[in-house]
OpenMM code with the backbone's topology and positions (N, CA, C; nanometers):
from openmm import Vec3, app, unit

residues = "MET PRO MET LYS THR ALA ARG ARG ASN PHE ILE HIS LEU LEU THR LEU ALA VAL LEU ALA GLY ALA ALA SER LEU SER LEU ALA GLU GLU SER THR THR VAL LEU GLY PRO ARG ASN LEU ASP LEU TYR ASP GLY ALA ASN ALA LEU LYS ALA GLY ASN GLY ASP ASP GLY VAL ARG LEU THR LEU ARG GLY LEU LYS THR ALA GLN GLY ALA ARG GLU GLU ARG THR GLY HIS ALA ASN LEU CYS ALA GLY TYR LEU LEU THR ASP LYS PRO GLU LYS ALA LEU PRO HIS CYS ASN TRP VAL LEU GLU ARG TYR GLU THR ASN TRP GLN THR TYR ASN ASN ARG ALA LEU VAL TYR MET ARG LEU GLU ARG PHE ASP GLU ALA GLU GLU ASP ILE ARG LYS GLY GLN GLU ILE ARG PRO ASN SER ARG ASN LEU LYS ALA VAL LYS GLY MET TYR LEU ASP GLU THR GLN PRO VAL THR THR LYS ILE GLU VAL ASP GLU ARG ARG THR ALA SER ASP VAL ARG ASP ASP GLU SER SER PRO ASP VAL ALA ASP".split()
positions = [
    Vec3(0.2413, 2.3764, 7.0819),
    Vec3(0.3053, 2.3987, 6.9548),
    Vec3(0.3174, 2.2726, 6.8713),
    Vec3(0.3585, 2.1607, 6.9303),
    Vec3(0.3719, 2.0418, 6.8491),
    Vec3(0.2404, 2.0023, 6.7848),
    Vec3(0.1306, 2.0291, 6.8506),
    Vec3(0.0009, 1.9968, 6.7940),
    Vec3(-0.0264, 2.0828, 6.6711),
    Vec3(0.0078, 2.2100, 6.6812),
    Vec3(-0.0124, 2.2997, 6.5678),
    Vec3(0.0744, 2.2563, 6.4507),
    Vec3(0.1947, 2.2159, 6.4740),
    Vec3(0.2851, 2.1727, 6.3680),
    Vec3(0.2329, 2.0445, 6.3043),
    Vec3(0.1885, 1.9554, 6.3866),
    Vec3(0.1352, 1.8294, 6.3347),
    Vec3(0.0093, 1.8551, 6.2528),
    Vec3(-0.0757, 1.9433, 6.3023),
    Vec3(-0.1985, 1.9767, 6.2298),
    Vec3(-0.1658, 2.0442, 6.0968),
    Vec3(-0.0711, 2.1351, 6.1007),
    Vec3(-0.0316, 2.2049, 5.9780),
    Vec3(0.0246, 2.1042, 5.8767),
    Vec3(0.1064, 2.0127, 5.9207),
    Vec3(0.1625, 1.9109, 5.8316),
    Vec3(0.0530, 1.8213, 5.7735),
    Vec3(-0.0456, 1.7865, 5.8614),
    Vec3(-0.1561, 1.7037, 5.8147),
    Vec3(-0.2372, 1.7757, 5.7062),
    Vec3(-0.2676, 1.9024, 5.7305),
    Vec3(-0.3427, 1.9820, 5.6315),
    Vec3(-0.2615, 1.9947, 5.5028),
    Vec3(-0.1332, 2.0156, 5.5164),
    Vec3(-0.0458, 2.0270, 5.3993),
    Vec3(-0.0477, 1.8962, 5.3183),
    Vec3(-0.0350, 1.7831, 5.3875),
    Vec3(-0.0382, 1.6533, 5.3188),
    Vec3(-0.1747, 1.6268, 5.2556),
    Vec3(-0.2805, 1.6646, 5.3265),
    Vec3(-0.4154, 1.6483, 5.2733),
    Vec3(-0.4345, 1.7323, 5.1478),
    Vec3(-0.3851, 1.8537, 5.1510),
    Vec3(-0.3950, 1.9424, 5.0340),
    Vec3(-0.3186, 1.8826, 4.9163),
    Vec3(-0.2003, 1.8328, 4.9412),
    Vec3(-0.1215, 1.7705, 4.8332),
    Vec3(-0.1927, 1.6487, 4.7748),
    Vec3(-0.2549, 1.5704, 4.8635),
    Vec3(-0.3267, 1.4518, 4.8174),
    Vec3(-0.4469, 1.4900, 4.7319),
    Vec3(-0.5195, 1.5911, 4.7737),
    Vec3(-0.6356, 1.6370, 4.6960),
    Vec3(-0.5906, 1.6924, 4.5616),
    Vec3(-0.4850, 1.7719, 4.5608),
    Vec3(-0.4339, 1.8283, 4.4351),
    Vec3(-0.3848, 1.7177, 4.3423),
    Vec3(-0.3188, 1.6181, 4.3994),
    Vec3(-0.2706, 1.5074, 4.3171),
    Vec3(-0.3876, 1.4301, 4.2578),
    Vec3(-0.4906, 1.4067, 4.3383),
    Vec3(-0.6099, 1.3381, 4.2874),
    Vec3(-0.6794, 1.4188, 4.1800),
    Vec3(-0.6919, 1.5472, 4.1993),
    Vec3(-0.7559, 1.6338, 4.1000),
    Vec3(-0.6740, 1.6368, 3.9716),
    Vec3(-0.5440, 1.6401, 3.9877),
    Vec3(-0.4584, 1.6422, 3.8692),
    Vec3(-0.4753, 1.5141, 3.7887),
    Vec3(-0.4835, 1.4000, 3.8586),
    Vec3(-0.4997, 1.2755, 3.7839),
    Vec3(-0.6368, 1.2667, 3.7194),
    Vec3(-0.7400, 1.3224, 3.7846),
    Vec3(-0.8727, 1.3245, 3.7235),
    Vec3(-0.8737, 1.4105, 3.5978),
    Vec3(-0.8149, 1.5295, 3.6056),
    Vec3(-0.8152, 1.6161, 3.4877),
    Vec3(-0.7277, 1.5565, 3.3783),
    Vec3(-0.6193, 1.4882, 3.4164),
    Vec3(-0.5359, 1.4222, 3.3163),
    Vec3(-0.6154, 1.3138, 3.2455),
    Vec3(-0.6934, 1.2372, 3.3211),
    Vec3(-0.7736, 1.1314, 3.2615),
    Vec3(-0.8785, 1.1892, 3.1683),
    Vec3(-0.9309, 1.3056, 3.2017),
    Vec3(-1.0317, 1.3678, 3.1168),
    Vec3(-0.9701, 1.4274, 2.9907),
    Vec3(-0.8469, 1.4777, 3.0015),
    Vec3(-0.7858, 1.5472, 2.8888),
    Vec3(-0.7141, 1.4542, 2.7918),
    Vec3(-0.6529, 1.3475, 2.8385),
    Vec3(-0.5785, 1.2604, 2.7487),
    Vec3(-0.6538, 1.1302, 2.7286),
    Vec3(-0.6487, 1.0838, 2.6077),
    Vec3(-0.7162, 0.9604, 2.5735),
    Vec3(-0.6184, 0.8720, 2.4987),
    Vec3(-0.6132, 0.7479, 2.5328),
    Vec3(-0.5307, 0.6531, 2.4600),
    Vec3(-0.6195, 0.5782, 2.3626),
    Vec3(-0.5811, 0.5822, 2.2361),
    Vec3(-0.6579, 0.5134, 2.1335),
    Vec3(-0.5793, 0.3905, 2.0921),
    Vec3(-0.6408, 0.2754, 2.1048),
    Vec3(-0.5786, 0.1509, 2.0610),
    Vec3(-0.6410, 0.1110, 1.9284),
    Vec3(-0.5575, 0.0822, 1.8313),
    Vec3(-0.6078, 0.0434, 1.7003),
    Vec3(-0.6205, 0.1630, 1.6082),
    Vec3(-0.6739, 0.1398, 1.4916),
    Vec3(-0.6827, 0.2468, 1.3918),
    Vec3(-0.7884, 0.3502, 1.4279),
    Vec3(-0.7630, 0.4728, 1.3862),
    Vec3(-0.8585, 0.5806, 1.4128),
    Vec3(-0.9783, 0.5698, 1.3196),
    Vec3(-0.9543, 0.5326, 1.1943),
    Vec3(-1.0620, 0.5199, 1.0960),
    Vec3(-1.0722, 0.3720, 1.0589),
    Vec3(-1.1615, 0.3026, 1.1243),
    Vec3(-1.1733, 0.1572, 1.1091),
    Vec3(-1.2102, 0.1161, 0.9665),
    Vec3(-1.2944, 0.1959, 0.8992),
    Vec3(-1.3326, 0.1612, 0.7620),
    Vec3(-1.2133, 0.1690, 0.6672),
    Vec3(-1.1285, 0.2718, 0.6814),
    Vec3(-1.0086, 0.2791, 0.5971),
    Vec3(-0.9156, 0.1622, 0.6258),
    Vec3(-0.9017, 0.1299, 0.7523),
    Vec3(-0.8162, 0.0194, 0.7936),
    Vec3(-0.8669, -0.1139, 0.7372),
    Vec3(-0.9954, -0.1395, 0.7558),
    Vec3(-1.0530, -0.2646, 0.7055),
    Vec3(-1.0518, -0.2681, 0.5533),
    Vec3(-1.0728, -0.1537, 0.4903),
    Vec3(-1.0667, -0.1461, 0.3438),
    Vec3(-0.9279, -0.1796, 0.2927),
    Vec3(-0.8259, -0.1269, 0.3580),
    Vec3(-0.6879, -0.1560, 0.3184),
    Vec3(-0.6571, -0.3042, 0.3347),
    Vec3(-0.7019, -0.3625, 0.4449),
    Vec3(-0.6788, -0.5057, 0.4671),
    Vec3(-0.7515, -0.5911, 0.3634),
    Vec3(-0.8724, -0.5505, 0.3268),
    Vec3(-0.9467, -0.6240, 0.2240),
    Vec3(-0.8730, -0.6155, 0.0898),
    Vec3(-0.8206, -0.4993, 0.0571),
    Vec3(-0.7454, -0.4842, -0.0684),
    Vec3(-0.6191, -0.5702, -0.0667),
    Vec3(-0.5486, -0.5701, 0.0461),
    Vec3(-0.4276, -0.6526, 0.0578),
    Vec3(-0.4592, -0.8003, 0.0427),
    Vec3(-0.5773, -0.8398, 0.0878),
    Vec3(-0.6187, -0.9802, 0.0776),
    Vec3(-0.6730, -1.0136, -0.0611),
    Vec3(-0.6791, -0.9138, -0.1499),
    Vec3(-0.7262, -0.9383, -0.2860),
    Vec3(-0.8760, -0.9239, -0.3033),
    Vec3(-0.9464, -0.8761, -0.2013),
    Vec3(-1.0906, -0.8590, -0.2092),
    Vec3(-1.1205, -0.7145, -0.2486),
    Vec3(-1.1171, -0.6883, -0.3779),
    Vec3(-1.1310, -0.5527, -0.4287),
    Vec3(-1.2656, -0.4894, -0.4015),
    Vec3(-1.3733, -0.5648, -0.4187),
    Vec3(-1.5069, -0.5074, -0.3998),
    Vec3(-1.5284, -0.4598, -0.2560),
    Vec3(-1.4961, -0.5449, -0.1591),
    Vec3(-1.5101, -0.5043, -0.0195),
    Vec3(-1.4127, -0.3921, 0.0147),
    Vec3(-1.2918, -0.4007, -0.0384),
    Vec3(-1.1923, -0.2969, -0.0124),
    Vec3(-1.2377, -0.1607, -0.0607),
    Vec3(-1.2930, -0.1551, -0.1810),
    Vec3(-1.3419, -0.0285, -0.2352),
    Vec3(-1.4607, 0.0213, -0.1535),
    Vec3(-1.5543, -0.0667, -0.1220),
    Vec3(-1.6740, -0.0268, -0.0462),
    Vec3(-1.6356, 0.0314, 0.0900),
    Vec3(-1.5481, -0.0373, 0.1618),
    Vec3(-1.5069, 0.0095, 0.2937),
    Vec3(-1.4247, 0.1376, 0.2852),
    Vec3(-1.3403, 0.1469, 0.1842),
    Vec3(-1.2579, 0.2670, 0.1682),
    Vec3(-1.3437, 0.3882, 0.1348),
    Vec3(-1.4433, 0.3711, 0.0497),
    Vec3(-1.5350, 0.4819, 0.0197),
    Vec3(-1.6059, 0.5285, 0.1469),
    Vec3(-1.6477, 0.4334, 0.2282),
    Vec3(-1.7147, 0.4678, 0.3540),
    Vec3(-1.6177, 0.5377, 0.4495),
    Vec3(-1.4948, 0.4885, 0.4549),
    Vec3(-1.3936, 0.5505, 0.5411),
    Vec3(-1.3536, 0.6887, 0.4953),
    Vec3(-1.3535, 0.7106, 0.3657),
    Vec3(-1.3171, 0.8410, 0.3116),
    Vec3(-1.4188, 0.9482, 0.3509),
    Vec3(-1.5438, 0.9079, 0.3694),
    Vec3(-1.6481, 1.0040, 0.4108),
    Vec3(-1.6223, 1.0590, 0.5510),
    Vec3(-1.5528, 0.9810, 0.6335),
    Vec3(-1.5257, 1.0243, 0.7708),
    Vec3(-1.3765, 1.0491, 0.7941),
    Vec3(-1.3019, 1.0662, 0.6864),
    Vec3(-1.1572, 1.0872, 0.6982),
    Vec3(-1.1291, 1.2142, 0.7779),
    Vec3(-1.0325, 1.2041, 0.8662),
    Vec3(-0.9924, 1.3174, 0.9498),
    Vec3(-0.8505, 1.3571, 0.9124),
    Vec3(-0.8391, 1.4592, 0.8330),
    Vec3(-0.7074, 1.5116, 0.7997),
    Vec3(-0.6564, 1.4645, 0.6650),
    Vec3(-0.5502, 1.5306, 0.6238),
    Vec3(-0.4914, 1.5075, 0.4920),
    Vec3(-0.4358, 1.3658, 0.4769),
    Vec3(-0.3785, 1.3119, 0.5836),
    Vec3(-0.3189, 1.1777, 0.5734),
    Vec3(-0.4247, 1.0717, 0.5439),
    Vec3(-0.5364, 1.0781, 0.6141),
    Vec3(-0.6429, 0.9807, 0.5892),
    Vec3(-0.7041, 1.0005, 0.4508),
    Vec3(-0.7175, 1.1243, 0.4074),
    Vec3(-0.7699, 1.1484, 0.2726),
    Vec3(-0.6759, 1.0918, 0.1668),
    Vec3(-0.5457, 1.1171, 0.1833),
    Vec3(-0.4465, 1.0651, 0.0879),
    Vec3(-0.4504, 0.9123, 0.0853),
    Vec3(-0.4567, 0.8521, 0.2028),
    Vec3(-0.4620, 0.7063, 0.2114),
    Vec3(-0.5867, 0.6527, 0.1423),
    Vec3(-0.6988, 0.7161, 0.1678),
    Vec3(-0.8240, 0.6718, 0.1064),
    Vec3(-0.8196, 0.6787, -0.0445),
    Vec3(-0.7753, 0.7919, -0.0989),
    Vec3(-0.7700, 0.8059, -0.2445),
    Vec3(-0.6660, 0.7127, -0.3068),
    Vec3(-0.5519, 0.6968, -0.2412),
    Vec3(-0.4493, 0.6047, -0.2928),
    Vec3(-0.5033, 0.4619, -0.2945),
    Vec3(-0.5767, 0.4243, -0.1900),
    Vec3(-0.6328, 0.2895, -0.1850),
    Vec3(-0.7459, 0.2708, -0.2858),
    Vec3(-0.8207, 0.3766, -0.3140),
    Vec3(-0.9236, 0.3657, -0.4187),
    Vec3(-0.8589, 0.3534, -0.5561),
    Vec3(-0.7488, 0.4220, -0.5764),
    Vec3(-0.6733, 0.4067, -0.7016),
    Vec3(-0.6359, 0.2592, -0.7200),
    Vec3(-0.5813, 0.1990, -0.6159),
    Vec3(-0.5416, 0.0580, -0.6224),
    Vec3(-0.6626, -0.0350, -0.6270),
    Vec3(-0.7656, -0.0022, -0.5514),
    Vec3(-0.8834, -0.0885, -0.5439),
    Vec3(-0.9603, -0.0958, -0.6746),
    Vec3(-0.9804, 0.0175, -0.7370),
    Vec3(-1.0506, 0.0161, -0.8654),
    Vec3(-0.9657, -0.0527, -0.9730),
    Vec3(-0.8349, -0.0412, -0.9617),
    Vec3(-0.7470, -0.1138, -1.0535),
    Vec3(-0.7627, -0.2644, -1.0311),
    Vec3(-0.7679, -0.3036, -0.9043),
    Vec3(-0.7847, -0.4450, -0.8687),
    Vec3(-0.9168, -0.5009, -0.9200),
    Vec3(-1.0212, -0.4190, -0.9211),
    Vec3(-1.1527, -0.4643, -0.9678),
    Vec3(-1.1718, -0.4391, -1.1169),
    Vec3(-1.0630, -0.4092, -1.1848),
    Vec3(-1.0614, -0.3876, -1.3296),
    Vec3(-1.1548, -0.2732, -1.3728),
    Vec3(-1.1470, -0.1633, -1.2998),
    Vec3(-1.2225, -0.0422, -1.3336),
    Vec3(-1.1247, 0.0746, -1.3434),
    Vec3(-1.0359, 0.0711, -1.4440),
    Vec3(-0.9317, 0.1743, -1.4522),
    Vec3(-0.9870, 0.3157, -1.4706),
    Vec3(-1.1040, 0.3273, -1.5335),
    Vec3(-1.1624, 0.4609, -1.5524),
    Vec3(-1.1992, 0.5232, -1.4178),
    Vec3(-1.2433, 0.4402, -1.3232),
    Vec3(-1.2774, 0.4899, -1.1897),
    Vec3(-1.1517, 0.5109, -1.1050),
    Vec3(-1.0476, 0.4357, -1.1333),
    Vec3(-0.9235, 0.4472, -1.0555),
    Vec3(-0.8503, 0.5773, -1.0861),
    Vec3(-0.8507, 0.6180, -1.2102),
    Vec3(-0.7682, 0.7302, -1.2543),
    Vec3(-0.7929, 0.8596, -1.1767),
    Vec3(-0.9173, 0.9030, -1.1532),
    Vec3(-0.9351, 1.0277, -1.0770),
    Vec3(-0.8762, 1.0216, -0.9357),
    Vec3(-0.8792, 0.9052, -0.8739),
    Vec3(-0.8241, 0.8918, -0.7389),
    Vec3(-0.6712, 0.8946, -0.7425),
    Vec3(-0.6127, 0.8319, -0.8436),
    Vec3(-0.4669, 0.8396, -0.8602),
    Vec3(-0.4258, 0.9854, -0.8807),
    Vec3(-0.4987, 1.0540, -0.9677),
    Vec3(-0.4678, 1.1944, -0.9966),
    Vec3(-0.4827, 1.2814, -0.8721),
    Vec3(-0.5863, 1.2551, -0.7932),
    Vec3(-0.6090, 1.3324, -0.6711),
    Vec3(-0.4858, 1.3270, -0.5811),
    Vec3(-0.4325, 1.2067, -0.5634),
    Vec3(-0.3159, 1.1903, -0.4765),
    Vec3(-0.1950, 1.2627, -0.5343),
    Vec3(-0.1682, 1.2437, -0.6636),
    Vec3(-0.0473, 1.2998, -0.7231),
    Vec3(-0.0542, 1.4513, -0.7398),
    Vec3(-0.1734, 1.5067, -0.7490),
    Vec3(-0.1860, 1.6528, -0.7532),
    Vec3(-0.1429, 1.7150, -0.6208),
    Vec3(-0.1572, 1.6423, -0.5132),
    Vec3(-0.1254, 1.6941, -0.3804),
    Vec3(0.0079, 1.6432, -0.3261),
    Vec3(0.0501, 1.5248, -0.3711),
    Vec3(0.1704, 1.4612, -0.3181),
    Vec3(0.2529, 1.4070, -0.4350),
    Vec3(0.3326, 1.4930, -0.4921),
    Vec3(0.4086, 1.4568, -0.6127),
    Vec3(0.5170, 1.3531, -0.5884),
    Vec3(0.5472, 1.3236, -0.4646),
    Vec3(0.6536, 1.2271, -0.4361),
    Vec3(0.6000, 1.0900, -0.3949),
    Vec3(0.4745, 1.0623, -0.4206),
    Vec3(0.4154, 0.9340, -0.3828),
    Vec3(0.4429, 0.8321, -0.4941),
    Vec3(0.5547, 0.7641, -0.4834),
    Vec3(0.5975, 0.6733, -0.5896),
    Vec3(0.5012, 0.5557, -0.6075),
    Vec3(0.4354, 0.5108, -0.4994),
    Vec3(0.3422, 0.3988, -0.5110),
    Vec3(0.2244, 0.4351, -0.6012),
    Vec3(0.1799, 0.5606, -0.5927),
    Vec3(0.0681, 0.6020, -0.6766),
    Vec3(0.1126, 0.6175, -0.8210),
    Vec3(0.2367, 0.6616, -0.8445),
    Vec3(0.2882, 0.6614, -0.9824),
    Vec3(0.2886, 0.5191, -1.0369),
    Vec3(0.3281, 0.4246, -0.9543),
    Vec3(0.3286, 0.2833, -0.9933),
    Vec3(0.1876, 0.2378, -1.0319),
    Vec3(0.0896, 0.2669, -0.9452),
    Vec3(-0.0479, 0.2245, -0.9727),
    Vec3(-0.1079, 0.2974, -1.0914),
    Vec3(-0.0782, 0.4282, -1.1039),
    Vec3(-0.1343, 0.5008, -1.2173),
    Vec3(-0.0731, 0.4512, -1.3484),
    Vec3(0.0532, 0.4107, -1.3471),
    Vec3(0.1135, 0.3522, -1.4667),
    Vec3(0.0367, 0.2267, -1.5075),
    Vec3(-0.0019, 0.1445, -1.4103),
    Vec3(-0.0816, 0.0250, -1.4406),
    Vec3(-0.2191, 0.0631, -1.4953),
    Vec3(-0.2781, 0.1678, -1.4390),
    Vec3(-0.4076, 0.2165, -1.4892),
    Vec3(-0.3921, 0.2605, -1.6344),
    Vec3(-0.2897, 0.3395, -1.6617),
    Vec3(-0.2671, 0.3859, -1.7988),
    Vec3(-0.2446, 0.2690, -1.8942),
    Vec3(-0.1748, 0.1657, -1.8485),
    Vec3(-0.1530, 0.0495, -1.9353),
    Vec3(-0.2843, -0.0209, -1.9648),
    Vec3(-0.3714, -0.0319, -1.8658),
    Vec3(-0.5027, -0.0940, -1.8904),
    Vec3(-0.5847, -0.0122, -1.9892),
    Vec3(-0.5644, 0.1184, -1.9847),
    Vec3(-0.6369, 0.2072, -2.0759),
    Vec3(-0.5636, 0.2235, -2.2099),
    Vec3(-0.4531, 0.1510, -2.2248),
    Vec3(-0.3685, 0.1551, -2.3448),
    Vec3(-0.3156, 0.2950, -2.3730),
    Vec3(-0.2837, 0.3670, -2.2675),
    Vec3(-0.2218, 0.4993, -2.2758),
    Vec3(-0.0751, 0.4818, -2.2376),
    Vec3(0.0001, 0.4214, -2.3277),
    Vec3(0.1341, 0.3740, -2.2969),
    Vec3(0.2360, 0.4855, -2.2758),
    Vec3(0.2241, 0.5968, -2.3456),
    Vec3(0.3183, 0.7068, -2.3250),
    Vec3(0.3075, 0.7621, -2.1829),
    Vec3(0.1849, 0.7754, -2.1349),
    Vec3(0.1641, 0.8245, -1.9985),
    Vec3(0.2104, 0.7216, -1.8957),
    Vec3(0.1926, 0.5948, -1.9253),
    Vec3(0.2410, 0.4894, -1.8348),
    Vec3(0.3931, 0.4963, -1.8242),
    Vec3(0.4586, 0.5124, -1.9364),
    Vec3(0.6050, 0.5210, -1.9361),
    Vec3(0.6527, 0.6402, -1.8537),
    Vec3(0.5853, 0.7530, -1.8667),
    Vec3(0.6217, 0.8728, -1.7918),
    Vec3(0.6040, 0.8512, -1.6414),
    Vec3(0.4964, 0.7856, -1.6015),
    Vec3(0.4754, 0.7588, -1.4585),
    Vec3(0.5789, 0.6615, -1.4040),
    Vec3(0.6169, 0.5642, -1.4821),
    Vec3(0.7216, 0.4711, -1.4389),
    Vec3(0.8522, 0.5479, -1.4191),
    Vec3(0.8840, 0.6361, -1.5128),
    Vec3(1.0064, 0.7171, -1.5030),
    Vec3(1.0042, 0.8042, -1.3775),
    Vec3(0.8914, 0.8726, -1.3528),
    Vec3(0.8804, 0.9587, -1.2344),
    Vec3(0.8915, 0.8770, -1.1063),
    Vec3(0.8256, 0.7633, -1.1035),
    Vec3(0.8334, 0.6775, -0.9857),
    Vec3(0.9751, 0.6298, -0.9595),
    Vec3(1.0464, 0.5934, -1.0648),
    Vec3(1.1837, 0.5464, -1.0485),
    Vec3(1.2793, 0.6579, -1.0101),
    Vec3(1.2478, 0.7817, -1.0462),
    Vec3(1.3296, 0.8942, -0.9993),
    Vec3(1.3177, 0.9079, -0.8480),
    Vec3(1.1978, 0.8845, -0.7970),
    Vec3(1.1733, 0.8967, -0.6532),
    Vec3(1.2268, 0.7747, -0.5789),
    Vec3(1.2037, 0.6574, -0.6329),
    Vec3(1.2421, 0.5313, -0.5672),
    Vec3(1.3133, 0.4417, -0.6693),
    Vec3(1.4408, 0.4700, -0.6957),
    Vec3(1.5115, 0.3997, -0.8047),
    Vec3(1.5226, 0.2482, -0.7892),
    Vec3(1.5213, 0.1965, -0.6689),
    Vec3(1.5413, 0.0520, -0.6500),
    Vec3(1.4123, -0.0238, -0.6209),
    Vec3(1.2991, 0.0361, -0.6504),
    Vec3(1.1719, -0.0292, -0.6214),
    Vec3(1.1513, -0.1515, -0.7108),
    Vec3(1.1302, -0.2658, -0.6468),
    Vec3(1.1021, -0.3877, -0.7238),
    Vec3(0.9667, -0.3783, -0.7932),
    Vec3(0.8705, -0.3124, -0.7284),
    Vec3(0.7379, -0.2971, -0.7902),
    Vec3(0.7468, -0.2186, -0.9202),
    Vec3(0.8194, -0.1069, -0.9169),
    Vec3(0.8331, -0.0263, -1.0387),
    Vec3(0.9090, -0.1026, -1.1479),
    Vec3(1.0071, -0.1820, -1.1086),
    Vec3(1.0800, -0.2626, -1.2078),
    Vec3(0.9872, -0.3655, -1.2712),
    Vec3(0.9016, -0.4254, -1.1907),
    Vec3(0.8060, -0.5236, -1.2439),
    Vec3(0.7078, -0.4564, -1.3391),
    Vec3(0.6598, -0.3378, -1.3021),
    Vec3(0.5661, -0.2657, -1.3886),
    Vec3(0.6359, -0.2233, -1.5173),
    Vec3(0.7624, -0.1849, -1.5080),
    Vec3(0.8367, -0.1499, -1.6299),
    Vec3(0.8493, -0.2723, -1.7203),
    Vec3(0.8719, -0.3889, -1.6621),
    Vec3(0.8769, -0.5118, -1.7411),
    Vec3(0.7448, -0.5394, -1.8104),
    Vec3(0.6355, -0.5172, -1.7387),
    Vec3(0.5030, -0.5349, -1.7992),
    Vec3(0.4823, -0.4349, -1.9122),
    Vec3(0.5271, -0.3128, -1.8887),
    Vec3(0.5158, -0.2083, -1.9909),
    Vec3(0.5950, -0.2493, -2.1164),
    Vec3(0.7165, -0.2944, -2.0976),
    Vec3(0.7994, -0.3348, -2.2119),
    Vec3(0.7388, -0.4552, -2.2839),
    Vec3(0.6805, -0.5484, -2.2104),
    Vec3(0.6132, -0.6621, -2.2740),
    Vec3(0.4981, -0.6162, -2.3617),
    Vec3(0.4270, -0.5125, -2.3162),
    Vec3(0.3141, -0.4610, -2.3943),
    Vec3(0.3582, -0.3807, -2.5158),
    Vec3(0.4634, -0.3022, -2.4983),
    Vec3(0.5022, -0.2092, -2.6045),
    Vec3(0.6115, -0.2628, -2.6964),
    Vec3(0.6911, -0.3555, -2.6471),
    Vec3(0.8001, -0.4117, -2.7266),
    Vec3(0.8039, -0.5631, -2.7075),
    Vec3(0.7025, -0.6311, -2.7563),
    Vec3(0.6972, -0.7765, -2.7324),
    Vec3(0.8176, -0.8477, -2.7952),
    Vec3(0.8607, -0.9492, -2.7274),
    Vec3(0.9737, -1.0284, -2.7739),
    Vec3(0.9231, -1.1272, -2.8777),
    Vec3(0.9916, -1.1313, -2.9914),
    Vec3(0.9556, -1.2292, -3.0938),
    Vec3(1.0587, -1.3416, -3.0891),
    Vec3(1.0113, -1.4594, -3.1073),
    Vec3(1.0979, -1.5755, -3.1028),
    Vec3(1.1876, -1.5776, -3.2253),
    Vec3(1.3175, -1.5890, -3.2019),
    Vec3(1.4126, -1.5930, -3.3124),
    Vec3(1.4913, -1.7240, -3.3119),
    Vec3(1.4578, -1.8097, -3.2197),
    Vec3(1.5264, -1.9384, -3.2123),
    Vec3(1.4386, -2.0417, -3.2804),
    Vec3(1.5015, -2.1180, -3.3697),
    Vec3(1.4281, -2.2246, -3.4356),
    Vec3(1.4888, -2.3562, -3.3902),
    Vec3(1.4076, -2.4417, -3.3361),
    Vec3(1.4548, -2.5698, -3.2867),
    Vec3(1.4345, -2.6733, -3.3964),
    Vec3(1.5437, -2.7400, -3.4302),
    Vec3(1.5373, -2.8454, -3.5319),
    Vec3(1.5130, -2.9766, -3.4588),
    Vec3(1.3924, -3.0296, -3.4707),
    Vec3(1.3574, -3.1513, -3.3996),
    Vec3(1.3738, -3.2758, -3.4853),
    Vec3(1.4302, -3.2606, -3.6053),
    Vec3(1.4532, -3.3789, -3.6887),
    Vec3(1.5701, -3.4562, -3.6309),
    Vec3(1.5564, -3.5859, -3.6331),
    Vec3(1.6611, -3.6700, -3.5789),
    Vec3(1.7088, -3.7642, -3.6876),
    Vec3(1.8348, -3.7914, -3.6858),
    Vec3(1.8895, -3.8857, -3.7834),
    Vec3(1.8805, -4.0260, -3.7267),
    Vec3(1.8979, -4.1244, -3.8115),
    Vec3(1.8906, -4.2653, -3.7692),
    Vec3(2.0009, -4.2968, -3.6687),
    Vec3(2.1179, -4.2381, -3.6840),
    Vec3(2.2269, -4.2667, -3.5895),
    Vec3(2.1965, -4.2085, -3.4510),
    Vec3(2.1241, -4.0939, -3.4430),
    Vec3(2.0856, -4.0371, -3.3121),
    Vec3(1.9916, -4.1318, -3.2389),
    Vec3(1.8992, -4.1928, -3.3129),
    Vec3(1.8033, -4.2843, -3.2516),
    Vec3(1.8767, -4.4071, -3.1992),
    Vec3(1.9721, -4.4617, -3.2787),
    Vec3(2.0480, -4.5795, -3.2345),
    Vec3(2.1286, -4.5477, -3.1088),
    Vec3(2.1892, -4.4283, -3.1032),
    Vec3(2.2689, -4.3908, -2.9857),
    Vec3(2.1814, -4.3826, -2.8603),
    Vec3(2.0600, -4.3298, -2.8765),
    Vec3(1.9695, -4.3179, -2.7621),
    Vec3(1.9273, -4.4557, -2.7118),
    Vec3(1.9048, -4.5496, -2.8060),
    Vec3(1.8576, -4.6820, -2.7681),
    Vec3(1.9679, -4.7658, -2.7058),
    Vec3(2.0913, -4.7440, -2.7434),
    Vec3(2.1990, -4.8286, -2.6932),
    Vec3(2.2564, -4.7789, -2.5608),
    Vec3(2.2363, -4.6529, -2.5286),
    Vec3(2.2922, -4.6037, -2.4017),
    Vec3(2.1972, -4.6381, -2.2873),
    Vec3(2.2518, -4.6934, -2.1787),
    Vec3(2.1664, -4.7345, -2.0663),
    Vec3(2.1159, -4.6116, -1.9896),
    Vec3(1.9977, -4.6268, -1.9323),
    Vec3(1.9440, -4.5198, -1.8461),
    Vec3(2.0194, -4.5235, -1.7143),
    Vec3(2.0589, -4.4082, -1.6680),
    Vec3(2.1328, -4.3985, -1.5430),
    Vec3(2.0437, -4.3305, -1.4408),
    Vec3(2.0268, -4.3955, -1.3292),
    Vec3(1.9461, -4.3385, -1.2214),
    Vec3(2.0367, -4.2631, -1.1268),
    Vec3(1.9875, -4.1528, -1.0783),
    Vec3(2.0671, -4.0726, -0.9831),
    Vec3(2.0531, -4.1245, -0.8439),
] * unit.nanometer
topology = app.Topology()
chain = topology.addChain("A")
for resn in residues:
    res = topology.addResidue(resn, chain)
    for name in ("N", "CA", "C"):
        topology.addAtom(name, app.Element.getBySymbol(name[0]), res)
C-alpha cells in the first residue's frame, strides 16, 4: 500500500508540474509586454516637433498616421500635424488637421489653442478669438491660452505709445550731474 500511495502522489505531483508548465507556456504565448511606444513614427514625430524640428516632425507624423491603431493614435497624429504645420509656417495645411480633431473631440483645449494660432496667421481674427474663448472655457488657467490671447490682443488692439519723454536738459541739470560724485556699490 505505501508504494501505491507514493506512486499516486508522484503522479499527482508530476501532473501538477506539467499543468503548471503548460500554463506558463500558454501565458507566454497569450500575453506580450511592450516596452516603449506602440507607434514609433508618431512618437519620434512628436519628439521632433517638441525639439522644434517641424519638417521631420511632420514627415514622421504623416508616416505614423498611416499605421495608427485606434482613435487615440489618430487624434494624436492629427493634433500633432496641426501643430507641426503651424510650426513650419503652413497654416493652410494645419487647419484641416485641427478641424479633424475638434470635430471628434470638442474638449481638446490644446487644439483650440493651436487652431487660434492658425487663424491668426491666416488673419481670421474673429475665429481666433472664438477658439481662445472655447479653450479657456475648458481650461481657464492655461498659461498657453493666456499667451495666445495676449498675442491676439497685440494683433487686434495694438498699444500706441502715449508717453512722451522730454529729453531736454537745462544748464543747471548738467551742472548738478557734473558736481555729484559717482558712487560705486
